Steps between C-alpha positions, in 0.01 A plus 500: 500500500459646159823619312552872487416680182813601309562867502485635137825656377474852393504549112785703369410846424560608127823689460454844362705614208826671590572851383786370278267227346236765445745734333629209274150416407399851425824554293422194293150603428596848395784360293261271299260777463759744366628241260163412369376866461829605340524228249127511429508881461801501258327226294182704480672810392707327232206337363264789502764718348481284190128539451304754307446825708331715235323462179412756223509554125686712247315688236609402158365586148196277458440415874697426818760252609479344862793568730605321821758618759643254744626580842865502390403747228362736753767478755766255572551603868266257670675196343846632573417586847340142544832349410689723739251391769571128412880558533425692842288213625779253441762724634325553834631163614853564397547809719459569869408794733540843325545341150179300556323818573623672194411211277147475653454874450606448134240217478226735631592783273512281199139378569392851567644637179341214288166576632533882451632483146234252411227729608650798330496305175148372545346777314802612274446532130838589400582134385194488273555831355860401407365188336241704321768736354724193396193343332380808304845658435370818650683632798202689624250212477337379820305196601126500507240290673730450808417232763702378788513150664539391863843372452672816640317449830594147509860599460465746764339250727822279446719790594299532830573133580865566451474810725337295772784246474759784546309629801493148655886480439544835677282409791579130555833461307710484811340172596576340187797261437795616282735320261700233690850614575646166428517576134676832554886505458687701776798550264743322718731251327402131534749270665652251242504146585863349506533219233525166668832321494541285205478127535823328386297208387298700245718635226243753394532666838867518449474664162243755632736605781779536238263725306456726789861521565508297814738227595295184535764336709525775764278303746641152419 
C-alpha cells in the first residue's frame, strides 16, 4: 500500500496595503516632492536673478560703451519672494491645521509672484537706460543695441517650481508630520527635586547644607 500524497498547504495571500499605510506613503512622497521642488525653485530664482538679463550700449563721443543689466538691477522682487518661499517652506512643518494652510498659501503666492515679476522684467529696458544716463552724464540718454537673455525665463521657471511646492502643501499638507510636541513647553512650573539629606560622614555635604540654611543634624 503506497503512502498517501501530502496535501499542499495553501500559500498565504499577499496582504493589501491598508488605507492608513497608503495615506502615510502618499504623504511621504508628496512631502519629499514639495521639499525638493521648493528648495530647487528657490535656488534657481536666486541664481538666475544674479545673471545678466539684458545687454546694450551707451552712445558716447567717439563710439559706444557696452552695458549690462543683471536681474537684480531689473527687479529685486523674484529674489525677495524666493527667500519668502524658503521661509514658508520651513514654517509649514512648525504649524498645523489652519496655520499650515495659510503658510502653504504664502508659499504658493511667493512662487507665483516670483514667476510673474520675472516675466514682466524680461523685456524691460529701464535698467539699461538708467545705466546709459549714468555713463554719459545725460539724464535723457537711452541704451541702444538692446538684447535680452533667457535668464528671466529661467527665473520664472524657478518661481513655478515654488508654486507647485505650495500647491502640494495645500493639497497634501494635512498628511504631513508636524514638529514634535516634546520640545514645546506648556508653561507649567517644573517640580523641583528636594535636595538629598547630607551624609554625616562627608563634611562637604554638611557645609552645603549649612550654605542652604538647613540644619544638617535634623535627621540625625
